[in-house]
Structure formats: structure tokens, C-alpha cells
C-alpha positions as CSV (number, residue, x, y, z in Angstrom):
1,M,21.7,-27.1,13.0
2,K,19.1,-25.2,11.0
3,A,20.5,-22.2,9.2
4,D,19.4,-18.7,10.3
5,P,17.9,-17.1,7.2
6,D,18.8,-13.7,8.5
7,Q,22.4,-14.5,8.0
8,M,21.9,-14.6,4.2
9,P,23.8,-17.8,3.4
10,V,24.8,-18.5,-0.2
11,G,23.0,-20.5,-2.8
12,E,19.2,-21.1,-2.8
13,D,19.0,-20.0,0.9
14,L,20.5,-16.6,-0.1
15,L,17.9,-16.1,-2.7
16,A,15.1,-17.1,-0.4
17,A,16.3,-14.7,2.4
18,L,17.0,-11.9,0.0
19,Q,13.5,-12.2,-1.5
20,R,11.9,-12.3,1.9
21,K,13.8,-9.3,3.2
22,S,13.2,-7.3,0.1
23,F,9.5,-8.1,0.3
24,A,9.4,-6.7,3.8
25,Y,9.7,-3.2,2.3
26,F,6.2,-3.4,1.0
27,L,4.9,-4.6,4.4
28,Y,6.4,-1.8,6.5
29,E,6.8,1.2,4.1
30,A,3.2,1.3,3.2
31,N,-0.1,3.0,4.3
32,E,-2.5,0.1,4.8
33,A,-5.5,2.4,4.7
34,N,-4.9,3.5,1.1
35,G,-2.3,1.1,-0.2
36,L,0.3,3.8,-1.0
37,V,3.9,2.8,-0.8
38,A,6.8,5.1,0.1
39,D,9.2,6.0,-2.7
40,R,12.1,5.4,-0.3
41,S,12.6,4.4,3.3
42,R,13.6,7.9,4.5
43,K,11.1,9.3,7.0
44,G,8.6,11.7,5.3
45,S,9.0,10.2,1.8
46,P,6.0,10.6,-0.4
47,A,4.5,7.6,-2.2
48,S,5.7,6.5,-5.7
49,I,3.1,5.2,-8.0
50,A,5.7,2.9,-9.6
51,A,6.4,1.4,-6.1
52,V,2.7,0.8,-5.7
53,G,2.6,-1.1,-8.9
54,L,5.5,-3.2,-7.9
55,A,3.9,-3.8,-4.5
56,L,0.7,-5.0,-6.1
57,A,2.6,-7.4,-8.3
58,A,4.6,-8.6,-5.3
59,Y,1.6,-9.5,-3.1
60,P,0.7,-12.7,-4.9
61,V,4.3,-13.7,-4.7
62,G,4.2,-13.0,-1.0
63,V,1.2,-15.3,-0.7
64,A,2.9,-18.0,-2.7
65,R,6.0,-17.8,-0.5
66,G,4.2,-17.5,2.8
67,F,5.2,-13.8,3.5
68,M,1.6,-12.9,4.0
69,T,-1.8,-14.6,3.8
70,R,-4.1,-14.5,0.9
71,E,-6.6,-12.5,3.1
72,Q,-3.9,-10.0,3.9
73,A,-2.9,-9.6,0.3
74,C,-6.5,-9.2,-0.7
75,A,-7.2,-6.5,1.9
76,R,-4.0,-4.5,0.8
77,T,-4.9,-4.9,-2.8
78,L,-8.5,-3.8,-2.4
79,A,-7.6,-0.7,-0.4
80,T,-5.1,0.3,-3.1
81,L,-7.5,-0.2,-6.0
82,R,-10.3,1.6,-4.2
83,F,-8.0,4.5,-3.5
84,F,-7.0,5.0,-7.1
85,W,-10.5,4.5,-8.4
86,K,-12.0,7.1,-6.1
87,G,-9.1,9.5,-6.2
88,T,-9.7,12.8,-7.9
89,Q,-9.0,12.9,-11.6
90,G,-8.4,16.5,-12.7
91,T,-6.1,19.5,-12.8
92,G,-6.7,20.9,-9.3
93,P,-4.5,20.8,-6.2
94,D,-6.4,17.8,-4.7
95,A,-5.9,15.6,-7.7
96,T,-4.2,12.2,-7.8
97,G,-4.2,12.0,-11.5
98,Y,-5.8,13.0,-14.9
99,K,-7.0,11.2,-18.0
100,G,-6.5,7.9,-16.1
101,F,-2.8,8.6,-15.5
102,Y,-1.3,9.5,-12.1
103,Y,1.1,11.9,-10.7
104,H,4.6,10.5,-10.1
105,F,4.6,11.2,-6.3
106,L,1.7,11.4,-4.0
107,D,1.3,12.3,-0.3
108,M,1.3,9.1,1.7
109,E,-1.8,10.2,3.7
110,T,-4.0,12.3,1.4
111,G,-2.9,10.9,-1.9
112,R,-2.5,14.4,-3.4
113,R,0.2,15.4,-5.8
114,V,3.4,16.6,-4.2
115,W,6.3,18.7,-5.4
116,R,4.4,19.9,-8.5
117,C,5.5,16.7,-10.0
118,E,4.6,15.4,-13.5
119,L,1.7,13.2,-14.5
120,S,4.1,10.3,-15.3
121,T,3.3,8.0,-18.3
122,I,5.9,5.4,-17.5
123,D,5.2,5.3,-13.7
124,T,1.5,4.9,-14.5
125,A,2.3,2.0,-16.8
126,L,4.2,0.3,-14.0
127,L,1.2,0.9,-11.7
128,I,-1.2,-0.4,-14.3
129,A,1.0,-3.5,-14.7
130,G,0.6,-4.2,-11.0
131,I,-3.1,-3.6,-11.2
132,L,-3.5,-6.1,-14.1
133,T,-1.4,-8.5,-12.1
134,V,-3.8,-8.6,-9.2
135,G,-6.7,-8.8,-11.6
136,A,-5.2,-11.9,-13.0
137,Y,-4.3,-13.4,-9.7
138,F,-7.4,-12.9,-7.5
139,R,-9.9,-15.2,-9.4
140,E,-12.0,-16.6,-6.6
141,N,-15.7,-15.9,-6.5
142,S,-15.7,-14.0,-3.2
143,E,-17.1,-10.5,-3.0
144,D,-13.7,-8.9,-2.4
145,E,-11.9,-10.8,-5.2
146,T,-14.7,-10.0,-7.6
147,E,-14.3,-6.3,-6.8
148,I,-10.6,-6.5,-7.3
149,R,-11.2,-7.9,-10.8
150,T,-13.8,-5.2,-11.6
151,L,-11.6,-2.4,-10.4
152,S,-8.6,-3.7,-12.2
153,E,-10.4,-3.6,-15.5
154,A,-11.9,-0.2,-14.8
155,L,-8.6,1.4,-13.9
156,Y,-6.9,0.0,-17.0
157,E,-9.7,1.1,-19.3
158,R,-9.7,4.7,-17.9
159,V,-6.1,5.4,-19.0
160,D,-6.1,7.5,-22.2
161,W,-2.9,6.3,-23.8
162,D,-3.7,7.9,-27.1
163,W,-4.0,11.4,-25.4
164,A,-0.4,10.9,-24.1
165,R,1.0,11.1,-27.6
166,N,0.1,14.8,-27.8
167,G,-0.5,14.5,-31.5
168,G,2.9,12.8,-32.2
169,A,3.8,9.2,-33.0
170,T,5.5,8.3,-29.8
171,V,4.4,8.8,-26.2
172,A,5.3,11.9,-24.1
173,H,7.2,11.4,-20.8
174,G,4.6,13.3,-18.9
175,W,2.3,16.3,-18.4
176,T,1.7,19.0,-15.8
177,P,-1.3,21.2,-15.4
178,E,0.9,24.3,-15.2
179,K,2.9,23.7,-18.5
180,G,1.2,20.9,-20.4
181,F,3.2,18.1,-22.0
182,L,6.9,17.6,-21.2
183,G,9.2,18.1,-24.2
184,Y,10.7,14.6,-23.9
185,R,9.2,11.5,-25.5
186,W,9.7,7.7,-25.1
187,E,12.2,7.2,-27.9
188,G,15.3,5.0,-28.0
189,Y,15.3,1.6,-26.4
190,D,14.3,2.2,-22.8
191,E,12.0,1.0,-20.0
192,A,8.9,2.1,-22.0
193,L,8.5,-1.3,-23.7
194,I,5.8,-2.3,-21.2
195,L,4.2,1.1,-21.7
196,Y,3.8,0.6,-25.4
197,V,2.5,-3.0,-24.9
198,L,-0.1,-1.9,-22.4
199,G,-1.1,1.1,-24.4
200,I,-1.6,-0.9,-27.6
201,G,-3.6,-3.6,-25.7
202,S,-6.1,-1.1,-24.2
203,P,-9.7,-1.9,-25.2
204,T,-10.7,1.8,-24.8
205,H,-8.1,4.5,-25.5
206,C,-5.4,2.5,-27.2
207,L,-2.2,3.5,-28.9
208,P,-2.1,2.8,-32.6
209,P,0.4,0.1,-33.7
210,E,2.2,2.8,-35.7
211,S,3.2,4.3,-32.3
212,Y,5.2,1.2,-31.5
213,Q,6.8,1.1,-34.9
214,A,7.8,4.7,-34.5
215,W,9.5,3.8,-31.2
216,L,11.3,0.8,-32.8
217,S,12.8,3.2,-35.4
218,T,14.7,5.0,-32.7
219,Y,16.6,2.0,-31.5
220,R,20.5,1.7,-31.5
221,W,22.0,-1.7,-32.3
222,K,25.6,-1.8,-31.1
223,K,28.5,-4.1,-30.8
224,I,30.3,-3.8,-27.5
225,Y,33.1,-6.2,-26.3
226,G,32.1,-8.5,-29.2
227,H,28.4,-8.6,-28.1
228,E,25.7,-7.3,-30.4
229,F,22.5,-6.0,-28.9
230,V,20.0,-3.2,-28.6
231,Y,21.9,-0.7,-26.5
232,A,20.9,1.0,-23.3
233,G,23.5,1.9,-20.7
234,P,21.7,1.6,-17.3
235,L,20.9,-2.0,-16.3
236,F,17.4,-1.3,-15.1
237,I,16.2,-0.6,-18.7
238,H,17.0,-4.2,-19.5
239,Q,14.9,-5.4,-16.6
240,L,11.7,-3.4,-15.7
241,S,9.5,-4.6,-18.5
242,H,10.7,-8.1,-18.0
243,V,9.3,-8.2,-14.5
244,W,5.9,-8.8,-16.1
245,L,6.5,-9.8,-19.7
246,D,8.0,-13.1,-20.7
247,F,10.0,-12.3,-23.8
248,R,11.6,-15.7,-24.2
249,G,11.1,-16.8,-27.8
250,I,8.7,-14.1,-28.9
251,R,9.9,-11.4,-31.3
252,D,8.7,-8.1,-32.7
253,R,9.7,-6.9,-36.2
254,F,13.0,-5.5,-35.0
255,M,14.1,-8.6,-33.1
256,R,13.1,-10.8,-36.0
257,D,15.3,-8.8,-38.3
258,H,18.2,-9.2,-35.8
259,K,17.5,-12.9,-35.0
260,S,17.2,-12.2,-31.3
261,D,14.6,-11.5,-28.6
262,Y,14.4,-9.1,-25.7
263,F,15.3,-11.8,-23.2
264,E,18.5,-12.7,-25.0
265,N,19.1,-8.9,-25.4
266,S,18.9,-8.5,-21.6
267,R,21.2,-11.5,-21.1
268,T,23.7,-9.9,-23.4
269,A,23.4,-6.5,-21.5
270,T,24.1,-8.4,-18.3
271,Y,27.3,-9.9,-19.7
272,V,28.4,-6.5,-21.0
273,Q,28.0,-5.1,-17.5
274,R,30.3,-7.8,-16.0
275,E,32.8,-7.3,-18.8
276,Y,32.9,-3.6,-18.2
277,A,33.6,-4.1,-14.5
278,S,36.2,-6.8,-15.3
279,R,38.1,-4.5,-17.7
280,N,37.6,-1.5,-15.2
281,S,39.2,1.0,-17.6
282,M,38.5,3.8,-15.2
283,E,40.2,2.0,-12.3
284,F,37.4,2.2,-9.8
285,S,38.0,0.4,-6.5
286,G,35.9,-2.7,-6.0
287,Y,35.1,-3.4,-9.7
288,H,35.7,-7.0,-10.8
289,E,34.0,-10.0,-12.5
290,N,31.9,-10.5,-9.3
291,S,31.3,-6.9,-8.5
292,W,29.2,-5.0,-11.1
293,G,25.8,-3.5,-11.6
294,V,25.7,0.1,-13.0
295,T,22.2,1.6,-13.2
296,A,20.0,4.4,-12.0
297,S,20.7,4.8,-8.4
298,D,21.6,7.0,-5.4
299,G,25.2,8.0,-5.2
300,P,27.6,9.7,-2.7
301,G,26.4,13.2,-3.7
302,W,27.6,15.8,-6.2
303,Q,31.3,16.4,-5.3
304,T,34.8,16.2,-6.6
305,R,37.5,14.4,-4.6
306,R,41.2,13.6,-5.3
307,I,41.7,9.9,-4.5
308,G,44.9,8.0,-5.1
309,G,46.2,10.9,-7.2
310,V,43.1,10.9,-9.5
311,E,40.5,13.5,-9.4
312,R,37.1,11.8,-9.1
313,R,33.7,13.3,-9.7
314,F,30.8,11.8,-7.8
315,Y,27.0,12.1,-8.4
316,G,23.8,11.9,-6.4
317,Y,20.8,10.2,-7.9
318,R,21.6,9.6,-11.6
319,A,21.0,7.1,-14.4
320,R,24.5,5.6,-14.6
321,G,25.3,3.4,-17.6
322,V,28.0,1.3,-19.3
323,P,30.3,1.5,-21.1
324,F,29.8,5.1,-22.1
325,G,28.8,6.4,-18.7
326,P,28.1,8.3,-16.7
327,D,29.9,6.3,-14.0
328,D,31.4,7.3,-10.7
329,G,32.1,3.9,-9.2
330,T,28.7,3.4,-7.7
331,L,27.3,-0.2,-7.9
332,S,23.7,-1.4,-7.2
333,P,23.2,-5.0,-5.9
334,W,19.5,-4.8,-6.5
335,A,20.1,-4.4,-10.2
336,V,22.3,-7.4,-10.2
337,A,19.6,-9.5,-8.5
338,A,17.1,-8.3,-11.0
339,S,19.2,-9.8,-13.8
340,L,19.0,-13.3,-12.2
341,P,16.6,-14.9,-14.8
342,F,18.9,-13.8,-17.6
343,A,22.3,-15.0,-16.4
344,P,22.2,-16.8,-13.1
345,E,25.6,-18.3,-13.7
346,I,27.2,-14.8,-13.3
347,V,24.6,-13.2,-11.0
348,L,24.9,-15.7,-8.2
349,P,28.6,-15.2,-7.7
350,A,28.1,-11.5,-7.6
351,L,25.3,-11.8,-5.0
352,R,27.7,-14.0,-2.9
353,H,30.3,-11.2,-3.1
354,F,27.8,-8.6,-1.9
355,H,26.9,-10.9,1.0
356,D,30.6,-11.3,1.8
357,I,31.2,-7.6,2.1
358,N,28.3,-7.2,4.5
359,L,26.0,-5.1,2.4
360,N,23.1,-6.6,4.4
361,L,24.5,-6.1,7.9
362,E,21.8,-5.1,10.4
363,N,19.5,-4.3,7.6
364,S,15.8,-5.3,7.5
365,Y,15.3,-5.0,3.7
366,G,18.1,-7.0,2.2
367,F,21.1,-5.7,0.4
368,K,21.8,-2.0,0.6
369,A,20.6,-0.2,-2.6
370,S,24.0,1.0,-3.8
371,F,27.5,1.5,-2.6
372,N,30.8,3.1,-3.9
373,P,34.0,1.3,-2.9
374,T,36.1,4.1,-4.5
375,L,34.9,6.5,-1.9
376,S,36.3,4.4,1.0
377,P,36.0,5.5,4.6
378,D,39.0,5.5,7.0
379,N,37.9,2.2,8.6
380,G,38.8,0.3,5.4
381,D,35.2,-1.0,4.8
382,P,35.4,-2.7,1.3
383,A,31.9,-1.4,0.5
384,G,33.1,2.2,0.9
385,W,30.2,4.7,0.8
386,V,26.8,2.9,1.3
387,A,23.4,4.4,0.4
388,P,21.3,5.2,3.5
389,D,17.9,4.6,1.8
390,H,16.1,1.7,0.2
391,L,13.7,2.5,-2.7
392,G,10.5,0.7,-3.6
393,L,11.5,0.9,-7.2
394,N,14.6,-1.2,-6.3
395,Q,13.0,-3.7,-3.9
396,G,10.2,-4.7,-6.2
397,P,12.3,-6.0,-9.1
398,I,14.4,-8.1,-6.6
399,V,11.3,-9.9,-5.3
400,L,9.7,-10.4,-8.7
401,M,12.7,-11.3,-10.7
402,V,14.0,-13.7,-8.1
403,E,10.6,-15.3,-8.3
404,N,10.6,-15.4,-12.1
405,H,14.0,-17.2,-11.8
406,R,12.7,-19.6,-9.2
407,S,9.3,-20.5,-10.6
408,D,8.3,-18.3,-13.6
409,F,5.4,-17.2,-11.4
410,L,4.7,-13.7,-12.7
411,W,5.5,-14.6,-16.3
412,R,3.0,-17.5,-16.2
413,L,0.4,-15.3,-14.6
414,M,0.7,-12.5,-17.1
415,R,0.8,-14.9,-20.1
416,G,-2.9,-15.5,-19.2
417,C,-3.8,-11.7,-19.2
418,K,-5.8,-11.0,-22.4
419,H,-4.7,-7.3,-22.4
420,V,-1.0,-8.3,-22.4
421,V,-1.6,-10.8,-25.2
422,R,-3.5,-8.3,-27.3
423,G,-0.8,-5.6,-26.7
424,L,2.0,-7.9,-27.7
425,R,0.3,-9.1,-30.8
426,G,-0.7,-5.6,-31.7
427,A,2.9,-4.5,-31.4
428,G,3.9,-7.3,-33.9
429,F,5.2,-10.0,-31.6
430,R,5.0,-13.5,-32.9
431,G,6.2,-17.0,-32.0
432,G,6.9,-18.9,-28.8
433,W,4.2,-19.0,-26.1
434,L,2.1,-16.4,-28.0
435,E,1.1,-19.0,-30.5
436,T,-0.5,-21.2,-27.9
437,V,-2.7,-18.8,-26.0
438,G,-6.0,-17.1,-26.9
439,E,-6.7,-13.4,-26.4
């Protein structure tokens, strides 16, 4: 009898079904007219520009895996790029962006800024990464695919990365027309690795190489559970840039000095996550060697409860991290799936566990985004509290990192992007596949 993929069986079938279900988010939580993708599955959610970038990167995978046709992917992509190219760049209330950057959240219909949110440098970087992906993928000589390539280059060239330094060495987190630049900068090892690479690689308004070196100077090298690595607590930090960039065997100055690379660093971080859950020093329910994944996620909500004689404090959406916290017992299956290329030998057993506790039950988009077994309901469900929403920022890394594990698809594609190559070399990366490609 042929297996039903909707039952999410273990092994390769589990990965195939999880990838297909996760991809469905971008089919059904999007506005086909303008290409905008909802931040989360909750009704009335605005678009997230990071989710749009992940959707653009996912469409070629969808074609390769038969989730959509090339014609459908081309139409979605073209609608998206046309929207961002024609959208108002300015400081007024009708603007979608400024200086080539875009506001973090946009109205799904009009594309206007919502919630007086910031012009986000990192979310723009993720959007641009998706835009460069489709520019690299759609290489046929048709009128539509030619326009995709033209718009991809134009949108990338319009971003004024140097402006975003605001006179400093490192890049600011964002800007608002009401108050100017935010006080925080991209410093310390974080998800901005791809931002700096794309900024340095720009042929127009590039970041100077000194900006990247200034960022490297803020790293923290730590030894945790006997493992040495560049530390960052939340798991997503060790994943997002790797969605597009193949760091296997290529090293910048910092990694050369420490005889490692960012791929191995993420592998180490993945093992630290499992070790943290295995030790379970805070005695959360449901933590063990096959149940881990602490990252930025939704949580049960800001509350304090006495459970089993212990007063527990829970959070809403927060960047959780290990081993130094914050942590309230909330785990994220999507973050485990996104670590698949780094350590499949420990990720696959965890995914099987999430399947076994029914985190995908009656669910169209794959595993639930997060759950908290410590906050257990009266019915004894081993998952405990389960997040009601899916987020585009979670679904995309599942689709793309599962594919990188299965075929290196996105890594191979982006190794051929001249802007990525130029950015990596400008940041000081050497070795590996970088030595065999032209700019």
C-alpha cells in the first residue's frame, strides 16, 4: 500500500511531507496580486518583508519538487518584484521603503507601512537575498524571466547599505521617519552575517570591508559543555544566513584564526542545544536528547504559574537561548528542522519525536511552530501548550534547509551569484569553493 504523505511518516518520507506542507504556507498566506506574504497565519496579519524574501527563495524549490509549476513561480515572482520596484520610496505615510530598504511590516493589500514600524536593515537583507535567488534561478530568455533578472539587479543596486551605518562602523538595526536611526547596531555574532556579505558585495552603495571587520571584533568565543564556538544563544542565529550561503570550507579572518568555519560553528551550536535539553538543569517537562530547539518564538504568554511546586515564568514572543536563557520551556520544531544540514544524525530523531507527539495533527502547514510541555493541559497532551499561529519566518527555513540537506539546491544556486561571491571575498573569506568560481 502506498503511504499517505499527510500522515508524516518517518525517514525521507517525513522530510518530503514536512517540506511540502511547510511550502504550502507561501501558496495560501500570500497576496498573488502583489506577492506579499503574511507574517503569520492569523487573520488580519500584515506582510513581513523577511517572509517575502523566504518565499521568493522557496519558489524555485517548489518548482524543483513539483509543488508549483515554473510558470506559476514566475508569475508570483514577477508580481513581487514589480510591487517592490514600483512601491513608494520615501518618508510619507504611503511609503513601502526608503533608500532601497523596506519597512518591516506592510499592509497585505496596499503595501503601506503599518504600526509605525521601523525600516529594517536585516529584514531587507533577507528580502534582497530572496530577490537575488530568483535573479539567479530564472535564466531563460523569455520576456518575463528577463524582466525578473532586470528587476532583481535594480532592486539590489538601489539599497544604500552605506547610509545604514549612520556614520559608524557597523550597521544600524533600523530607521524611522519620526525618530531617525535606532540606537542598536548589528554587533556581536548574530543573523546579520548575510547582511554584511550582501552590503559589501553591492556594486553601488556598498559597505566598506572595515565594517565587516568591526563586526568581527564584537564576537564572543565560548566553551560550553566542552564545545568551543562563536556563541549566540537562539538557534535561528546559527541558521538564517546559511539558508543562502554555503559556508562549508570557506573562512573569514576570525574563523581562520580559530581553525573553524561557520558551518562547523552551527553544527556545534546544534549539539549544544541537544546537550542543554539532555541535561535539563531547569527541569522543564518534555526536554530530552530528542526534544530540543530553543530559539526566537511565540510562547504561552507573559504569566507566572506554580507547577509541581516550582514557580515558573512564561513569555510571549521572545528570543530564547541556551544555555544562559531566557528559557521558559518553549521548544520550536521548525528551528530543529532548519538545523538538518548541520547535524542530521541528531535532527532526524528529534523530528520523529515531534511527529510522535502529534505536533502536525490536522495541520496544513507541517509541525506547529512552538510548544511548551511544561504548561501541560488537563488532558495530558505531551505537547502541552501549542502555538496557534504559523510564521513565514519559520516556514521558509524549513523548506530551504531541508532542500539544502537533500540536494544543496540553494547553496549551489547562490555560489553562482556574482554579488554573493564578491561580498564574501570582500569580507575576507577564502578557501573551499570560493577558489574555483569567478566573480
